[in-house]
N, CA, C, O and the ligand as a Tripos MOL2 file, in Angstrom:
@<TRIPOS>MOLECULE
protein
  245   243    62     0     0
PROTEIN
NO_CHARGES

@<TRIPOS>ATOM
      1 N           7.5420   -1.1820   33.2750 N.3       1 MET1
      2 CA          8.6040   -0.2720   32.8410 C.3       1 MET1
      3 C           9.5840   -0.9890   31.9090 C.2       1 MET1
      4 O           9.9420   -0.5000   30.8380 O.2       1 MET1
      5 N           9.9980   -2.1700   32.3680 N.am      2 LEU2
      6 CA         10.9480   -2.9360   31.5620 C.3       2 LEU2
      7 C          10.3240   -3.3560   30.2380 C.2       2 LEU2
      8 O          10.9820   -3.3930   29.1980 O.2       2 LEU2
      9 N           9.0470   -3.6660   30.3080 N.am      3 ASP3
     10 CA          8.3540   -4.0730   29.0890 C.3       3 ASP3
     11 C           8.3060   -2.9190   28.0910 C.2       3 ASP3
     12 O           8.5120   -3.1030   26.8910 O.2       3 ASP3
     13 N           8.0310   -1.7310   28.6130 N.am      4 ASN4
     14 CA          7.9670   -0.5620   27.7390 C.3       4 ASN4
     15 C           9.3190   -0.2790   27.1000 C.2       4 ASN4
     16 O           9.4120    0.0460   25.9170 O.2       4 ASN4
     17 N          10.3730   -0.4100   27.9170 N.am      5 GLU5
     18 CA         11.7170   -0.1750   27.3950 C.3       5 GLU5
     19 C          12.0650   -1.1860   26.3080 C.2       5 GLU5
     20 O          12.5880   -0.8410   25.2480 O.2       5 GLU5
     21 N          11.7600   -2.4360   26.6050 N.am      6 ALA6
     22 CA         12.0630   -3.4780   25.6330 C.3       6 ALA6
     23 C          11.3190   -3.2190   24.3330 C.2       6 ALA6
     24 O          11.8560   -3.4060   23.2410 O.2       6 ALA6
     25 N          10.0840   -2.7900   24.4730 N.am      7 THR7
     26 CA          9.2830   -2.5430   23.2760 C.3       7 THR7
     27 C           9.8670   -1.4000   22.4510 C.2       7 THR7
     28 O           9.9530   -1.4890   21.2270 O.2       7 THR7
     29 N          10.2690   -0.3160   23.1370 N.am      8 SER8
     30 CA         10.7920    0.8280   22.4000 C.3       8 SER8
     31 C          12.1500    0.5110   21.7800 C.2       8 SER8
     32 O          12.4830    1.0110   20.7050 O.2       8 SER8
     33 N          12.9300   -0.3240   22.4660 N.am      9 VAL9
     34 CA         14.2250   -0.7260   21.9100 C.3       9 VAL9
     35 C          14.0080   -1.5840   20.6770 C.2       9 VAL9
     36 O          14.6710   -1.4090   19.6540 O.2       9 VAL9
     37 N          13.0760   -2.5080   20.7880 N.am     10 GLN10
     38 CA         12.7720   -3.3700   19.6490 C.3      10 GLN10
     39 C          12.2480   -2.5270   18.4830 C.2      10 GLN10
     40 O          12.5890   -2.7560   17.3230 O.2      10 GLN10
     41 N          11.4220   -1.5620   18.8210 N.am     11 GLU11
     42 CA         10.8600   -0.6920   17.7960 C.3      11 GLU11
     43 C          11.9670    0.1000   17.1100 C.2      11 GLU11
     44 O          11.9960    0.2250   15.8860 O.2      11 GLU11
     45 N          12.8780    0.6330   17.9260 N.am     12 GLU12
     46 CA         14.0000    1.3920   17.3880 C.3      12 GLU12
     47 C          14.8630    0.5230   16.4790 C.2      12 GLU12
     48 O          15.2650    0.9310   15.3890 O.2      12 GLU12
     49 N          15.1370   -0.6940   16.9660 N.am     13 PHE13
     50 CA         15.9520   -1.6150   16.1870 C.3      13 PHE13
     51 C          15.2620   -1.9330   14.8700 C.2      13 PHE13
     52 O          15.8890   -1.9420   13.8110 O.2      13 PHE13
     53 N          13.9720   -2.1910   14.9530 N.am     14 PHE14
     54 CA         13.2210   -2.5340   13.7500 C.3      14 PHE14
     55 C          13.2100   -1.3650   12.7670 C.2      14 PHE14
     56 O          13.4350   -1.5400   11.5700 O.2      14 PHE14
     57 N          12.9440   -0.1700   13.2950 N.am     15 ASN15
     58 CA         12.8760    1.0030   12.4120 C.3      15 ASN15
     59 C          14.2180    1.2910   11.7560 C.2      15 ASN15
     60 O          14.2770    1.6070   10.5680 O.2      15 ASN15
     61 N          15.3050    1.1820   12.5340 N.am     16 SER16
     62 CA         16.6240    1.4560   11.9530 C.3      16 SER16
     63 C          17.0330    0.3270   11.0070 C.2      16 SER16
     64 O          17.7880    0.5380   10.0580 O.2      16 SER16
     65 N          16.5240   -0.8670   11.2810 N.am     17 HIS17
     66 CA         16.8690   -1.9970   10.4190 C.3      17 HIS17
     67 C          16.1930   -1.8770    9.0600 C.2      17 HIS17
     68 O          16.8380   -2.0640    8.0290 O.2      17 HIS17
     69 N          14.8860   -1.5630    9.0480 N.am     18 ILE18
     70 CA         14.1810   -1.5050    7.7640 C.3      18 ILE18
     71 C          14.6450   -0.3230    6.9240 C.2      18 ILE18
     72 O          14.4290   -0.2830    5.7130 O.2      18 ILE18
     73 N          15.2990    0.6570    7.5950 N.am     19 GLU19
     74 CA         15.8520    1.7710    6.8200 C.3      19 GLU19
     75 C          17.0150    1.2950    5.9590 C.2      19 GLU19
     76 O          17.2570    1.8010    4.8630 O.2      19 GLU19
     77 N          17.7350    0.2910    6.5000 N.am     20 LYS20
     78 CA         18.9180   -0.1970    5.7930 C.3      20 LYS20
     79 C          18.6420   -1.4600    4.9840 C.2      20 LYS20
     80 O          19.3360   -1.7530    4.0100 O.2      20 LYS20
     81 N          17.6220   -2.2000    5.3990 N.am     21 CYS21
     82 CA         17.3580   -3.4860    4.7630 C.3      21 CYS21
     83 C          16.1480   -3.3690    3.8460 C.2      21 CYS21
     84 O          15.0120   -3.2750    4.3110 O.2      21 CYS21
     85 N          16.3930   -3.3760    2.5800 N.am     22 MET22
     86 CA         15.3150   -3.2150    1.6060 C.3      22 MET22
     87 C          14.3650   -4.4060    1.6060 C.2      22 MET22
     88 O          13.1770   -4.2670    1.3140 O.2      22 MET22
     89 N          14.8970   -5.5680    1.9340 N.am     23 VAL23
     90 CA         14.0530   -6.7670    1.9580 C.3      23 VAL23
     91 C          12.9690   -6.6300    3.0150 C.2      23 VAL23
     92 O          11.7830   -6.8110    2.7420 O.2      23 VAL23
     93 N          13.4050   -6.3060    4.2320 N.am     24 CYS24
     94 CA         12.4500   -6.1520    5.3250 C.3      24 CYS24
     95 C          11.5470   -4.9540    5.0840 C.2      24 CYS24
     96 O          10.3530   -4.9940    5.3800 O.2      24 CYS24
     97 N          12.1180   -3.9020    4.5520 N.am     25 PHE25
     98 CA         11.3510   -2.6970    4.2710 C.3      25 PHE25
     99 C          10.2230   -2.9910    3.2910 C.2      25 PHE25
    100 O           9.0810   -2.5810    3.4970 O.2      25 PHE25
    101 N          10.5550   -3.6960    2.2390 N.am     26 ALA26
    102 CA          9.5660   -4.0560    1.2300 C.3      26 ALA26
    103 C           8.4950   -4.9670    1.8220 C.2      26 ALA26
    104 O           7.2990   -4.7690    1.6060 O.2      26 ALA26
    105 N           8.9480   -5.9610    2.5680 N.am     27 HIS27
    106 CA          7.9970   -6.9010    3.1700 C.3      27 HIS27
    107 C           7.0740   -6.1830    4.1400 C.2      27 HIS27
    108 O           5.8680   -6.4300    4.1690 O.2      27 HIS27
    109 N           7.6540   -5.2960    4.9310 N.am     28 TYR28
    110 CA          6.8780   -4.5550    5.9200 C.3      28 TYR28
    111 C           5.8110   -3.7220    5.2290 C.2      28 TYR28
    112 O           4.6610   -3.6910    5.6660 O.2      28 TYR28
    113 N           6.1870   -3.0550    4.1670 N.am     29 ASN29
    114 CA          5.2390   -2.2090    3.4560 C.3      29 ASN29
    115 C           4.1830   -3.0240    2.7370 C.2      29 ASN29
    116 O           3.0190   -2.6280    2.6840 O.2      29 ASN29
    117 N           4.5750   -4.1500    2.1880 N.am     30 VAL30
    118 CA          3.6230   -5.0130    1.4960 C.3      30 VAL30
    119 C           2.5710   -5.5090    2.4630 C.2      30 VAL30
    120 O           1.3730   -5.4360    2.1900 O.2      30 VAL30
    121 N           3.0260   -6.0120    3.5930 N.am     31 GLU31
    122 CA          2.0790   -6.5220    4.5850 C.3      31 GLU31
    123 C           1.1610   -5.4140    5.0700 C.2      31 GLU31
    124 O          -0.0370   -5.6230    5.2610 O.2      31 GLU31
    125 N           1.7270   -4.2470    5.2650 N.am     32 LYS32
    126 CA          0.9430   -3.1040    5.7250 C.3      32 LYS32
    127 C          -0.1220   -2.7370    4.6970 C.2      32 LYS32
    128 O          -1.2840   -2.5050    5.0300 O.2      32 LYS32
    129 N           0.3080   -2.6950    3.4470 N.am     33 GLN33
    130 CA         -0.6190   -2.3250    2.3770 C.3      33 GLN33
    131 C          -1.7120   -3.3620    2.1990 C.2      33 GLN33
    132 O          -2.8760   -3.0240    1.9820 O.2      33 GLN33
    133 N          -1.3330   -4.6130    2.2910 N.am     34 ILE34
    134 CA         -2.3180   -5.6800    2.1310 C.3      34 ILE34
    135 C          -3.3570   -5.6020    3.2370 C.2      34 ILE34
    136 O          -4.5600   -5.6750    2.9860 O.2      34 ILE34
    137 N          -2.8740   -5.4540    4.4610 N.am     35 ARG35
    138 CA         -3.7940   -5.3760    5.5940 C.3      35 ARG35
    139 C          -4.7180   -4.1730    5.4650 C.2      35 ARG35
    140 O          -5.9170   -4.2610    5.7320 O.2      35 ARG35
    141 N          -4.1420   -3.0490    5.0510 N.am     36 GLN36
    142 CA         -4.9130   -1.8220    4.8820 C.3      36 GLN36
    143 C          -5.9720   -2.0150    3.8060 C.2      36 GLN36
    144 O          -7.1360   -1.6480    3.9710 O.2      36 GLN36
    145 N          -5.5290   -2.6040    2.7030 N.am     37 LEU37
    146 CA         -6.4050   -2.8180    1.5600 C.3      37 LEU37
    147 C          -7.5690   -3.7200    1.9190 C.2      37 LEU37
    148 O          -8.7240   -3.4280    1.6120 O.2      37 LEU37
    149 N          -7.2420   -4.8190    2.5740 N.am     38 LEU38
    150 CA         -8.2790   -5.7870    2.9220 C.3      38 LEU38
    151 C          -9.2130   -5.2280    3.9800 C.2      38 LEU38
    152 O         -10.4010   -5.5480    4.0080 O.2      38 LEU38
    153 N          -8.6720   -4.3990    4.8410 N.am     39 LYS39
    154 CA         -9.4940   -3.7900    5.8950 C.3      39 LYS39
    155 C         -10.5280   -2.8620    5.2810 C.2      39 LYS39
    156 O         -11.6820   -2.8380    5.7100 O.2      39 LYS39
    157 N         -10.1170   -2.1010    4.2790 N.am     40 THR40
    158 CA        -11.0120   -1.1180    3.6800 C.3      40 THR40
    159 C         -11.9060   -1.7410    2.6260 C.2      40 THR40
    160 O         -13.0850   -1.4010    2.5290 O.2      40 THR40
    161 N         -11.3570   -2.6480    1.8380 N.am     41 LYS41
    162 CA        -12.1200   -3.2260    0.7250 C.3      41 LYS41
    163 C         -13.1600   -4.2170    1.2110 C.2      41 LYS41
    164 O         -14.3050   -4.2090    0.7590 O.2      41 LYS41
    165 N         -12.7530   -5.0570    2.1240 N.am     42 MET42
    166 CA        -13.6870   -6.0550    2.6250 C.3      42 MET42
    167 C         -13.7290   -6.0370    4.1380 C.2      42 MET42
    168 O         -12.7100   -5.8820    4.8100 O.2      42 MET42
    169 N         -14.9170   -6.1980    4.6470 N.am     43 ASN43
    170 CA        -15.0650   -6.1630    6.0910 C.3      43 ASN43
    171 C         -15.1110   -7.5720    6.6540 C.2      43 ASN43
    172 O         -16.0360   -7.9500    7.3720 O.2      43 ASN43
    173 N         -14.0890   -8.3340    6.3070 N.am     44 LYS44
    174 CA        -14.0580   -9.7230    6.7360 C.3      44 LYS44
    175 C         -12.9750   -9.9330    7.7770 C.2      44 LYS44
    176 O         -11.9560   -9.2430    7.7980 O.2      44 LYS44
    177 N         -13.2240  -10.8970    8.6290 N.am     45 LYS45
    178 CA        -12.2290  -11.1940    9.6650 C.3      45 LYS45
    179 C         -11.1260  -12.0710    9.1050 C.2      45 LYS45
    180 O          -9.9510  -11.8970    9.4270 O.2      45 LYS45
    181 N         -11.5190  -13.0160    8.2600 N.am     46 SER46
    182 CA        -10.5130  -13.8850    7.6530 C.3      46 SER46
    183 C         -10.4960  -13.6650    6.1510 C.2      46 SER46
    184 O         -11.5380  -13.6250    5.4970 O.2      46 SER46
    185 N          -9.2980  -13.5230    5.6250 N.am     47 VAL47
    186 CA         -9.1360  -13.2790    4.1960 C.3      47 VAL47
    187 C          -8.5490  -14.5350    3.5570 C.2      47 VAL47
    188 O          -7.5770  -15.0940    4.0640 O.2      47 VAL47
    189 N          -9.1340  -14.9760    2.4510 N.am     48 PRO48
    190 CA         -8.5640  -16.1460    1.7680 C.3      48 PRO48
    191 C          -7.1000  -15.9190    1.4320 C.2      48 PRO48
    192 O          -6.7470  -14.8800    0.8740 O.2      48 PRO48
    193 N          -6.2460  -16.8730    1.7630 N.am     49 SER49
    194 CA         -4.8140  -16.6880    1.5450 C.3      49 SER49
    195 C          -4.4980  -16.5390    0.0610 C.2      49 SER49
    196 O          -3.5070  -15.9100   -0.3110 O.2      49 SER49
    197 N          -5.3470  -17.1210   -0.7820 N.am     50 ALA50
    198 CA         -5.1400  -16.9910   -2.2250 C.3      50 ALA50
    199 C          -5.2790  -15.5330   -2.6510 C.2      50 ALA50
    200 O          -4.5330  -15.0440   -3.5000 O.2      50 ALA50
    201 N          -6.2360  -14.8580   -2.0520 N.am     51 LEU51
    202 CA         -6.4500  -13.4490   -2.3740 C.3      51 LEU51
    203 C          -5.2970  -12.6060   -1.8490 C.2      51 LEU51
    204 O          -4.8070  -11.7100   -2.5370 O.2      51 LEU51
    205 N          -4.8700  -12.8970   -0.6370 N.am     52 ALA52
    206 CA         -3.7470  -12.1700   -0.0540 C.3      52 ALA52
    207 C          -2.4910  -12.3510   -0.9080 C.2      52 ALA52
    208 O          -1.7360  -11.4040   -1.1280 O.2      52 ALA52
    209 N          -2.2790  -13.5740   -1.3830 N.am     53 ASN53
    210 CA         -1.1170  -13.8490   -2.2170 C.3      53 ASN53
    211 C          -1.2120  -13.1190   -3.5570 C.2      53 ASN53
    212 O          -0.2120  -12.6490   -4.1000 O.2      53 ASN53
    213 N          -2.4280  -13.0370   -4.0690 N.am     54 GLU54
    214 CA         -2.6490  -12.3560   -5.3450 C.3      54 GLU54
    215 C          -2.2830  -10.8850   -5.2110 C.2      54 GLU54
    216 O          -1.5940  -10.3200   -6.0600 O.2      54 GLU54
    217 N          -2.7590  -10.2750   -4.1280 N.am     55 ILE55
    218 CA         -2.4580   -8.8630   -3.9000 C.3      55 ILE55
    219 C          -0.9650   -8.6640   -3.6770 C.2      55 ILE55
    220 O          -0.3600   -7.7180   -4.1830 O.2      55 ILE55
    221 N          -0.3860   -9.5840   -2.9030 N.am     56 ARG56
    222 CA          1.0510   -9.5040   -2.6230 C.3      56 ARG56
    223 C           1.8430   -9.5820   -3.9220 C.2      56 ARG56
    224 O           2.8310   -8.8690   -4.0990 O.2      56 ARG56
    225 N           1.4050  -10.4530   -4.8280 N.am     57 GLY57
    226 CA          2.0880  -10.6220   -6.0980 C.3      57 GLY57
    227 C           2.0080   -9.3780   -6.9660 C.2      57 GLY57
    228 O           2.8990   -9.1160   -7.7750 O.2      57 GLY57
    229 N           0.9200   -8.6010   -6.7920 N.am     58 LYS58
    230 CA          0.7700   -7.3970   -7.5870 C.3      58 LYS58
    231 C           1.6340   -6.2700   -7.0600 C.2      58 LYS58
    232 O           2.1060   -5.4220   -7.8170 O.2      58 LYS58
    233 N           1.8350   -6.2730   -5.7370 N.am     59 ILE59
    234 CA          2.6180   -5.1960   -5.1310 C.3      59 ILE59
    235 C           4.1080   -5.4680   -5.2750 C.2      59 ILE59
    236 O           4.8710   -4.5650   -5.6180 O.2      59 ILE59
    237 N           4.5260   -6.6900   -5.0200 N.am     60 VAL60
    238 CA          5.9530   -7.0310   -5.0850 C.3      60 VAL60
    239 C           6.3410   -7.3100   -6.5320 C.2      60 VAL60
    240 O           5.7730   -8.1820   -7.1890 O.2      60 VAL60
    241 N           7.3030   -6.5640   -7.0020 N.am     61 LYS61
    242 CA          7.7770   -6.7780   -8.3740 C.3      61 LYS61
    243 C           9.2690   -7.0250   -8.3500 C.2      61 LYS61
    244 O           9.8790   -7.2300   -9.3990 O.2      61 LYS61
    245 ZN         16.1670   -7.2480    7.0920 Zn       62 ZN62
@<TRIPOS>BOND
     1     1     2 1
     2     2     3 1
     3     3     4 2
     4     3     5 am
     5     5     6 1
     6     6     7 1
     7     7     8 2
     8     7     9 am
     9     9    10 1
    10    10    11 1
    11    11    12 2
    12    11    13 am
    13    13    14 1
    14    14    15 1
    15    15    16 2
    16    15    17 am
    17    17    18 1
    18    18    19 1
    19    19    20 2
    20    19    21 am
    21    21    22 1
    22    22    23 1
    23    23    24 2
    24    23    25 am
    25    25    26 1
    26    26    27 1
    27    27    28 2
    28    27    29 am
    29    29    30 1
    30    30    31 1
    31    31    32 2
    32    31    33 am
    33    33    34 1
    34    34    35 1
    35    35    36 2
    36    35    37 am
    37    37    38 1
    38    38    39 1
    39    39    40 2
    40    39    41 am
    41    41    42 1
    42    42    43 1
    43    43    44 2
    44    43    45 am
    45    45    46 1
    46    46    47 1
    47    47    48 2
    48    47    49 am
    49    49    50 1
    50    50    51 1
    51    51    52 2
    52    51    53 am
    53    53    54 1
    54    54    55 1
    55    55    56 2
    56    55    57 am
    57    57    58 1
    58    58    59 1
    59    59    60 2
    60    59    61 am
    61    61    62 1
    62    62    63 1
    63    63    64 2
    64    63    65 am
    65    65    66 1
    66    66    67 1
    67    67    68 2
    68    67    69 am
    69    69    70 1
    70    70    71 1
    71    71    72 2
    72    71    73 am
    73    73    74 1
    74    74    75 1
    75    75    76 2
    76    75    77 am
    77    77    78 1
    78    78    79 1
    79    79    80 2
    80    79    81 am
    81    81    82 1
    82    82    83 1
    83    83    84 2
    84    83    85 am
    85    85    86 1
    86    86    87 1
    87    87    88 2
    88    87    89 am
    89    89    90 1
    90    90    91 1
    91    91    92 2
    92    91    93 am
    93    93    94 1
    94    94    95 1
    95    95    96 2
    96    95    97 am
    97    97    98 1
    98    98    99 1
    99    99   100 2
   100    99   101 am
   101   101   102 1
   102   102   103 1
   103   103   104 2
   104   103   105 am
   105   105   106 1
   106   106   107 1
   107   107   108 2
   108   107   109 am
   109   109   110 1
   110   110   111 1
   111   111   112 2
   112   111   113 am
   113   113   114 1
   114   114   115 1
   115   115   116 2
   116   115   117 am
   117   117   118 1
   118   118   119 1
   119   119   120 2
   120   119   121 am
   121   121   122 1
   122   122   123 1
   123   123   124 2
   124   123   125 am
   125   125   126 1
   126   126   127 1
   127   127   128 2
   128   127   129 am
   129   129   130 1
   130   130   131 1
   131   131   132 2
   132   131   133 am
   133   133   134 1
   134   134   135 1
   135   135   136 2
   136   135   137 am
   137   137   138 1
   138   138   139 1
   139   139   140 2
   140   139   141 am
   141   141   142 1
   142   142   143 1
   143   143   144 2
   144   143   145 am
   145   145   146 1
   146   146   147 1
   147   147   148 2
   148   147   149 am
   149   149   150 1
   150   150   151 1
   151   151   152 2
   152   151   153 am
   153   153   154 1
   154   154   155 1
   155   155   156 2
   156   155   157 am
   157   157   158 1
   158   158   159 1
   159   159   160 2
   160   159   161 am
   161   161   162 1
   162   162   163 1
   163   163   164 2
   164   163   165 am
   165   165   166 1
   166   166   167 1
   167   167   168 2
   168   167   169 am
   169   169   170 1
   170   170   171 1
   171   171   172 2
   172   171   173 am
   173   173   174 1
   174   174   175 1
   175   175   176 2
   176   175   177 am
   177   177   178 1
   178   178   179 1
   179   179   180 2
   180   179   181 am
   181   181   182 1
   182   182   183 1
   183   183   184 2
   184   183   185 am
   185   185   186 1
   186   186   187 1
   187   187   188 2
   188   187   189 am
   189   189   190 1
   190   190   191 1
   191   191   192 2
   192   191   193 am
   193   193   194 1
   194   194   195 1
   195   195   196 2
   196   195   197 am
   197   197   198 1
   198   198   199 1
   199   199   200 2
   200   199   201 am
   201   201   202 1
   202   202   203 1
   203   203   204 2
   204   203   205 am
   205   205   206 1
   206   206   207 1
   207   207   208 2
   208   207   209 am
   209   209   210 1
   210   210   211 1
   211   211   212 2
   212   211   213 am
   213   213   214 1
   214   214   215 1
   215   215   216 2
   216   215   217 am
   217   217   218 1
   218   218   219 1
   219   219   220 2
   220   219   221 am
   221   221   222 1
   222   222   223 1
   223   223   224 2
   224   223   225 am
   225   225   226 1
   226   226   227 1
   227   227   228 2
   228   227   229 am
   229   229   230 1
   230   230   231 1
   231   231   232 2
   232   231   233 am
   233   233   234 1
   234   234   235 1
   235   235   236 2
   236   235   237 am
   237   237   238 1
   238   238   239 1
   239   239   240 2
   240   239   241 am
   241   241   242 1
   242   242   243 1
   243   243   244 2
@<TRIPOS>SUBSTRUCTURE
     1 MET1         2 RESIDUE 1 A MET
     2 LEU2         6 RESIDUE 1 A LEU
     3 ASP3        10 RESIDUE 1 A ASP
     4 ASN4        14 RESIDUE 1 A ASN
     5 GLU5        18 RESIDUE 1 A GLU
     6 ALA6        22 RESIDUE 1 A ALA
     7 THR7        26 RESIDUE 1 A THR
     8 SER8        30 RESIDUE 1 A SER
     9 VAL9        34 RESIDUE 1 A VAL
    10 GLN10       38 RESIDUE 1 A GLN
    11 GLU11       42 RESIDUE 1 A GLU
    12 GLU12       46 RESIDUE 1 A GLU
    13 PHE13       50 RESIDUE 1 A PHE
    14 PHE14       54 RESIDUE 1 A PHE
    15 ASN15       58 RESIDUE 1 A ASN
    16 SER16       62 RESIDUE 1 A SER
    17 HIS17       66 RESIDUE 1 A HIS
    18 ILE18       70 RESIDUE 1 A ILE
    19 GLU19       74 RESIDUE 1 A GLU
    20 LYS20       78 RESIDUE 1 A LYS
    21 CYS21       82 RESIDUE 1 A CYS
    22 MET22       86 RESIDUE 1 A MET
    23 VAL23       90 RESIDUE 1 A VAL
    24 CYS24       94 RESIDUE 1 A CYS
    25 PHE25       98 RESIDUE 1 A PHE
    26 ALA26      102 RESIDUE 1 A ALA
    27 HIS27      106 RESIDUE 1 A HIS
    28 TYR28      110 RESIDUE 1 A TYR
    29 ASN29      114 RESIDUE 1 A ASN
    30 VAL30      118 RESIDUE 1 A VAL
    31 GLU31      122 RESIDUE 1 A GLU
    32 LYS32      126 RESIDUE 1 A LYS
    33 GLN33      130 RESIDUE 1 A GLN
    34 ILE34      134 RESIDUE 1 A ILE
    35 ARG35      138 RESIDUE 1 A ARG
    36 GLN36      142 RESIDUE 1 A GLN
    37 LEU37      146 RESIDUE 1 A LEU
    38 LEU38      150 RESIDUE 1 A LEU
    39 LYS39      154 RESIDUE 1 A LYS
    40 THR40      158 RESIDUE 1 A THR
    41 LYS41      162 RESIDUE 1 A LYS
    42 MET42      166 RESIDUE 1 A MET
    43 ASN43      170 RESIDUE 1 A ASN
    44 LYS44      174 RESIDUE 1 A LYS
    45 LYS45      178 RESIDUE 1 A LYS
    46 SER46      182 RESIDUE 1 A SER
    47 VAL47      186 RESIDUE 1 A VAL
    48 PRO48      190 RESIDUE 1 A PRO
    49 SER49      194 RESIDUE 1 A SER
    50 ALA50      198 RESIDUE 1 A ALA
    51 LEU51      202 RESIDUE 1 A LEU
    52 ALA52      206 RESIDUE 1 A ALA
    53 ASN53      210 RESIDUE 1 A ASN
    54 GLU54      214 RESIDUE 1 A GLU
    55 ILE55      218 RESIDUE 1 A ILE
    56 ARG56      222 RESIDUE 1 A ARG
    57 GLY57      226 RESIDUE 1 A GLY
    58 LYS58      230 RESIDUE 1 A LYS
    59 ILE59      234 RESIDUE 1 A ILE
    60 VAL60      238 RESIDUE 1 A VAL
    61 LYS61      242 RESIDUE 1 A LYS
    62 ZN62       245 GROUP 0 **** ****
């Protein structure tokens, strides 16, 4: 029960924080997009960090 509460509080804090913090919001979306992209484009468990950085560089401007 306590674990669930802590998780939802953390989630709430995180969600309200990224609404106000563009830095975290951008980072959160970039990571999400990269993971999504790599999941769909390649069926690999480990992704070369160079490739991840390349994609990150294209998304973040
Ligand atoms: Zn932040």
